[in-house]
TISETOR-80874 format. One record per residue (C-alpha): residue in three letters; z, y, x. Coordinates in pm, whole numbers, plus 50000, padded with zeros to 5 digits. Layout:
// residues N
ALAZYX/...
// end
This chain:
// residues 153
MET652526334745411/SER651046353845702/GLN650346391045661/GLU647436389345909/ARG643906392545776/SER641216368845887/LYS638096382346055/THR636006370145761/GLU637706393545513/GLU636466428445429/PRO637256455345688/LEU640666471345690/TRP640876507845589/LEU642486530945836/ILE645786545345722/ALA646466581045834/TYR650056592645854/ASP650696628845766/ILE653826638345964/GLU654436670945777/SER654516655645430/GLU655666621045543/ASN653016605145322/THR650326580245400/LYS646796583145274/GLU643856559645279/THR640836572745462/VAL637266563045404/VAL636476552745762/ALA636616514945798/ASN637836496446106/LEU635076471946190/ASP634866441646416/ASP631766422346520/GLU631756401446201/SER632586428445947/PHE629976450746111/LYS627286424946031/ARG628436423445668/SER628536461345643/VAL624966465045770/THR623666441945499/ALA625936455745226/HIS625336493145271/PRO621966510945280/PHE623396541145465/LEU625816534445748/LEU627276555646027/VAL629106536446297/ASP631356552746554/PHE631496532246874/TRP634736542547043/ALA637756531247248/PRO641436540847216/TRP641586554047573/CYS638596577447525/GLY639526614247491/PRO636176625747348/CYS636366597047096/LYS639736609746978/ALA638246644646946/MET635446631546724/ALA637746611546493/PRO638666641046265/VAL634986650746238/ILE634036615546131/GLU636926613845883/GLU635996647345728/LEU632356637345688/ALA633386603245556/GLU635356620245280/LYS632476643845204/TYR629836616245188/ALA632096588445058/ASP629826581244763/LYS626676580644977/VAL627366568245332/PHE629566539745453/MET631326550345774/GLY633046527346015/LYS634536526146362/ILE634156497746607/ASP636346494946918/ILE633976485547199/ASP636736469347407/GLU637706445247131/ASN634146440346998/PRO631716441247292/LYS628976420247125/THR627956446946876/ALA628176474747135/ASP625976454547372/SER623466445747102/TYR623046482947022/GLY622856492947388/VAL625966514447378/ARG626596525947735/SER628636557647674/ILE631236566347417/PRO631616581047171/THR628286569347032/LEU627436573946666/VAL624686551346534/LEU623106559146198/LEU621576529446018/LYS619326530745713/ASP618616497445547/GLY619836479545860/GLN617586498646102/GLU618776524646350/VAL617356558646257/ASP619376581346485/ARG621996581346757/ILE624396607646885/VAL626046602747223/GLY629076622747331/SER631416646747162/VAL629436671246949/PRO630276697346683/LYS630676686946319/GLY627496705646224/THR625436684546464/VAL626686652246308/GLU626266665745955/LYS622666676146023/ALA621896642046173/VAL623386624645867/ALA621416646945630/LYS618166641545822/ALA618596604145875/PHE619516597145515/SER617396624545352/PHE620286644645209/ASP619926681545137/ILE623036696045300/HIS622126731045186/GLU622156719844823/GLU625536703044878/ARG626956734245041/LEU625706755344750/THR627396731344508/GLU630656734444706/VAL630476772544706/LEU629816773744332/LYS632676749644266/LYS635096771044469/LYS633876802344293/ARG634526786543951/GLU638006775644061/ARG638826811344169/GLN637596825043838/ARG640076803343650/PHE642996822743797/
// end
């Protein structure tokens, strides 16, 4: 039986390899193609899509930012990556002319777009604004959680 997945199946999850610990871990950023992108738009009310290419240096620089935010907002925002060289239809339909381009979709409609390599804070603010999240409240929750953990010791 073939190990290959058909294009009609759910998107594959990226597997990150941690060289230091020699472990693999599943990340929450999905690899999308033209078909799985369409399914993701209808299945998820909040979606951030990273249009990228493997040869793009700024795209590689943004990857850790996207992964970190994907972990942080895993229960709220579906995040995916779409390689524009392998999936030009979606990139063309969204008018992607430069990469990296992050497109934020709410209920299937584009609500914001970030073009180029930008700091994590810029992306986080755009996510919070586009999807009406209070990032200050979330940061306060994180600070309080860390404070409680320190008090245990």
